[in-house]
C-alpha positions in Angstrom: 11.9 -24.5 65.2 12.2 -28.2 65.5 14.2 -28.2 62.2 16.3 -25.4 62.8 17.7 -26.9 65.4 17.6 -30.3 64.0 20.2 -28.9 61.1 22.3 -26.6 63.7 22.6 -30.7 65.3 23.9 -31.7 61.9 26.3 -29.1 60.8 27.4 -29.2 64.4 28.1 -33.1 64.3 29.9 -32.7 60.4 32.1 -29.9 62.1 33.2 -32.9 64.2 34.4 -35.3 62.1 36.4 -32.6 60.3 37.8 -31.3 63.9 39.0 -35.7 63.8 42.4 -36.6 63.6 43.2 -39.4 60.9 46.7 -40.9 60.7 47.9 -42.3 56.8 47.6 -43.2 53.8 51.0 -42.2 54.3 52.5 -43.3 57.7 49.2 -45.2 59.0 50.0 -45.8 62.6 51.2 -42.9 63.2 51.1 -38.4 62.1 47.9 -37.8 62.5 46.0 -35.0 60.8 42.9 -32.9 60.3 41.2 -32.2 57.5 41.5 -28.8 56.0 38.5 -28.1 54.1 40.1 -25.2 51.6 43.2 -25.2 51.0 44.9 -22.0 52.0 48.5 -21.8 50.0 48.6 -23.7 46.7 50.6 -27.1 46.3 51.4 -26.8 42.8 50.4 -30.3 40.5 54.6 -31.5 39.6 56.6 -30.2 42.1 59.6 -32.4 44.6 58.5 -31.5 48.2 62.6 -32.0 50.0 62.2 -31.4 53.8 65.2 -32.4 56.3 64.1 -32.8 59.7 66.5 -31.6 62.2 65.8 -33.7 65.5 68.4 -33.3 68.6 65.3 -33.5 71.5 64.1 -36.8 73.2 61.5 -36.9 75.7 63.1 -37.0 79.4 61.3 -39.9 79.8 62.7 -43.1 79.2 60.5 -45.3 77.2 58.6 -42.5 75.4 57.5 -41.6 72.0 59.8 -39.0 70.4 56.9 -36.7 69.3 59.2 -35.1 67.0 59.0 -38.3 64.9 55.0 -38.0 64.9 56.0 -34.3 62.4 57.6 -35.6 60.1 54.7 -38.8 59.9 52.3 -35.9 59.9 54.3 -34.4 57.2 54.1 -36.8 55.0 50.6 -37.8 56.1 49.2 -34.6 55.3 50.5 -34.1 51.8 49.4 -37.2 50.8 45.9 -36.9 51.6 46.3 -32.8 50.3 46.9 -34.4 46.8 50.4 -34.3 46.8 51.6 -37.8 45.0 54.3 -39.2 48.0 56.5 -40.1 45.9 57.4 -36.5 45.2 57.7 -36.5 48.9 61.3 -36.6 49.5 62.3 -36.2 53.3 65.0 -36.8 56.0 65.6 -37.0 59.3 69.0 -35.9 60.9 69.7 -37.4 64.5 72.1 -35.7 66.8 72.4 -35.1 70.3 70.0 -36.9 72.8 68.1 -37.4 69.3 70.8 -40.6 68.5 69.7 -43.3 71.3 66.7 -42.8 68.9 68.9 -44.8 65.7 70.4 -48.3 67.1 68.8 -51.1 66.3 66.5 -52.6 68.8 68.8 -55.1 70.5 71.1 -52.9 70.8 68.9 -50.1 72.6 67.2 -53.2 74.3 70.9 -54.1 75.6 72.0 -50.9 76.5 69.2 -49.6 78.1 67.5 -52.1 79.3 64.0 -52.3 77.4 62.9 -51.3 73.8 63.7 -49.3 71.8 60.2 -46.9 71.8 61.1 -45.5 68.4 61.6 -48.4 66.9 58.7 -48.8 64.7 58.1 -45.5 64.1 60.9 -45.1 62.4 60.8 -48.4 60.5 57.4 -47.5 58.7 58.9 -44.2 57.9 62.0 -45.8 56.5 59.9 -48.1 54.4 57.9 -44.5 53.2 61.7 -43.7 52.2 62.4 -41.0 54.4 66.3 -41.2 55.0 67.9 -41.3 58.4 71.1 -39.6 59.1 73.0 -40.2 62.2 75.2 -38.0 63.6 78.9 -39.4 64.1 80.3 -37.2 66.6 77.0 -38.0 68.8 77.1 -41.2 68.4 81.2 -41.5 69.3 80.1 -39.1 72.2 77.3 -41.6 73.3 80.1 -44.7 72.7 78.0 -45.6 69.8 79.4 -47.8 67.3 78.1 -48.2 63.5 77.2 -51.8 63.9 74.6 -51.0 66.7 72.3 -48.5 63.9 69.2 -49.6 63.1 68.8 -50.8 59.5 68.5 -47.9 56.9 71.0 -45.7 58.9 73.1 -44.1 57.7 76.3 -42.4 59.4 77.5 -39.1 58.8 80.7 -37.5 59.4 78.3 -35.3 61.6 74.7 -33.4 61.7 76.3 -30.4 60.5 77.9 -32.6 57.5 74.4 -34.1 56.6 72.7 -30.9 57.5 74.6 -28.8 54.7 74.8 -31.3 51.9 71.4 -32.0 52.3 70.3 -27.9 52.6 72.7 -28.2 48.9 70.7 -30.5 46.8 67.5 -28.1 47.7 66.2 -29.7 51.6 64.9 -27.2 53.2 65.6 -27.1 56.8 62.6 -27.5 59.2 64.3 -27.6 62.9 61.2 -29.1 64.4 63.3 -31.1 67.4 66.0 -29.0 68.6 64.5 -27.2 71.2 
């Protein structure tokens, strides 16, 4: 009986380890993912995975990280962990509405809001991983943001609609994750 109990305890401990999320390998500090022991959908070799995340929502609490950017990091990390070469992941984020302020440089954000941009670090890591960040020119103008206030490597678009249509016509699949 004792060996059976020991075996069950070891099996439970192994399952607990599988249930622990981990970050990386693409974005080390964000986007924790879970190990999936059996791939439920085949990830064909050689395919380019093109995704555009439509993000317009932002946390109501000042200084809180927009969890929608964690989702973009998770997308990169989980595919890399599942064996997809990160070079085959083409990812874009289109910011508009309340999410527009995340596109501001640290200096501009601090001047406008009197605190550090809570999304600056994750956006910097996403850009370093090759994620393209677009900001809606209509939203930026409505909030009074100038092009010179945007963070490095953020692209100003005529509108979010323009960026989304352009990317989708280039084969990007729309992920409307942050539009609540």
